[in-house]
C-alpha positions in Angstrom: -9.5 12.0 15.5 -11.5 9.2 14.8 -9.7 5.7 14.0 -10.8 4.2 10.5 -12.4 1.2 10.6 -12.2 -0.6 7.1 -13.0 -4.0 7.4 -9.7 -5.9 5.7 -11.7 -8.3 3.2 -13.2 -5.0 1.6 -9.8 -3.4 1.5 -8.8 -6.6 -0.5 -11.7 -6.3 -2.9 -10.8 -2.6 -3.5 -7.3 -3.6 -4.4 -8.5 -6.0 -6.7 -10.8 -3.8 -8.4 -7.9 -1.0 -8.8 -5.9 -4.2 -10.2 -8.8 -5.1 -12.7 -9.2 -1.3 -13.9 -4.9 -1.3 -14.3 -5.5 -4.5 -16.5 -7.9 -2.4 -18.4 -6.0 0.6 -18.9 -3.1 -1.8 -20.1 -5.1 -3.4 -22.9 -6.8 0.0 -24.1 -3.5 2.0 -23.6 -1.0 -0.9 -24.9 1.0 -0.6 -21.9 2.5 -3.8 -20.2 0.5 -5.0 -17.0 3.7 -6.3 -15.3 5.0 -3.0 -15.6 2.1 -1.3 -14.3 2.0 -3.8 -11.3 5.6 -3.8 -10.5 5.6 0.0 -10.6 2.3 0.5 -8.2 3.4 -2.2 -5.6 6.8 0.1 -5.2 4.8 3.2 -5.1 2.5 1.4 -2.2 5.0 0.1 -0.3 7.2 3.2 -0.2 4.0 5.1 0.5 3.4 2.7 3.6 7.1 3.0 4.9 6.9 6.8 5.0 3.6 7.1 6.6 4.5 4.6 9.3 7.9 6.5 10.3 10.3 3.7 9.6 13.0 5.9 7.8 13.5 7.9 10.6 15.6 7.2 13.9 14.0 5.8 17.0 14.6 8.9 18.8 12.6 11.1 16.2 10.1 8.6 15.8 9.3 8.6 19.4 9.6 12.2 19.6 7.0 12.3 16.8 4.9 10.1 18.8 4.8 12.0 22.5 4.4 15.4 20.4 1.3 14.3 18.8 0.0 10.4 19.5 -3.1 10.8 17.7 -1.3 12.1 14.3 1.1 9.2 14.7 -1.5 6.3 15.6 -3.3 7.7 12.4 -0.4 7.7 10.1 0.1 4.1 11.1 -3.4 3.0 10.9 -3.2 4.4 7.0 0.2 2.7 6.5 -1.4 -0.6 7.5 -4.1 -0.1 5.0 -2.3 0.9 2.2 0.0 -2.4 2.7 -3.5 -4.5 2.9 -4.3 -2.8 -0.2 -0.6 -4.0 -1.8 -1.2 -7.3 -1.0 -2.6 -8.5 -4.0 -0.1 -6.7 -6.1 2.5 -8.8 -4.4 0.7 -11.7 -4.6 0.5 -11.1 -8.7 4.2 -10.1 -8.7 5.2 -13.3 -7.1 2.7 -15.7 -9.5 4.8 -13.6 -12.6 8.0 -15.0 -10.9 7.0 -18.3 -10.2 5.4 -19.0 -13.8 8.4 -17.3 -15.5 
């Protein structure tokens, strides 16, 4: 499988657009924007942790890597993409914390 090469700047722009859509949804549906961002950041973080394989032991990680290195590298690549997308969500949460 080919490794997906997406520029990090495009990923950040996609993340900001997603956050703007969440803001519009929070206005239209009368939801709390802070809660939406908080849950979104948790979901993205947990998904990245699961894809990276950080929840399993070192022996199992090594076994998974040696049984299918391409799939492991692809999962790590997806994990990095998700974490880059989550960066603006973390920054908004940090700003909310500092302001309040």
